[in-house]
C-alpha positions as CSV (number, residue, x, y, z in Angstrom):
1,X,0.0,0.0,0.0
2,X,1.0,3.6,-0.6
3,X,-0.6,6.4,1.3
4,X,-0.8,8.4,4.5
5,X,-2.2,8.1,8.0
6,X,-2.8,10.8,10.6
7,X,-3.3,10.0,14.3
8,X,-4.5,12.9,16.4
9,X,-5.2,13.0,20.1
10,X,-6.4,16.0,22.0
11,X,-7.7,16.8,25.4
12,X,-10.4,19.4,26.2
13,X,-8.8,21.4,29.1
14,X,-12.2,22.4,30.5
15,X,-13.7,18.9,30.7
16,X,-10.6,16.6,30.5
17,X,-12.3,14.6,27.8
18,X,-9.9,13.0,25.4
19,X,-10.6,12.8,21.7
20,X,-8.8,10.6,19.2
21,X,-9.0,10.6,15.4
22,X,-7.4,8.4,12.7
23,X,-7.5,9.6,9.1
24,X,-6.0,7.6,6.3
25,X,-6.0,7.1,2.6
26,X,-4.1,4.6,0.5
27,X,-3.9,2.9,-2.8
28,X,-2.5,-0.5,-3.8
29,X,1.2,-0.2,-4.7
30,X,2.2,-3.8,-5.3
31,X,0.6,-6.8,-7.0
32,X,-0.2,-8.4,-3.7
33,X,-2.1,-5.4,-2.3
34,X,-3.9,-5.1,-5.7
35,X,-4.9,-8.8,-5.4
36,X,-6.2,-8.2,-1.8
37,X,-8.8,-5.8,-3.2
38,X,-11.4,-4.8,-0.7
39,X,-9.8,-7.0,2.0
40,X,-7.0,-4.4,2.2
41,X,-9.4,-1.7,3.1
42,X,-11.2,-3.8,5.7
43,X,-7.8,-4.7,7.3
44,X,-6.8,-1.0,7.5
45,X,-10.1,-0.2,9.1
46,X,-9.7,-3.0,11.7
47,X,-6.1,-1.8,12.5
48,X,-7.3,1.8,12.9
49,X,-10.0,0.7,15.3
50,X,-7.5,-1.2,17.4
51,X,-5.3,1.9,17.6
52,X,-8.2,4.0,18.9
53,X,-9.2,1.4,21.5
54,X,-5.6,1.3,22.7
55,X,-5.6,5.1,23.1
């Protein structure tokens, strides 16, 4: 895959509530990622959700 990811975490100083955001975009860069098709996008979404749960 070729692309970018942004992980942002911020805390509201008034309420101490923590917000997390993951933004990503990608495109297949190798024959293997092209062959994965939609499974690649599902895998990326799964990994992003795991990152957010860990935060």
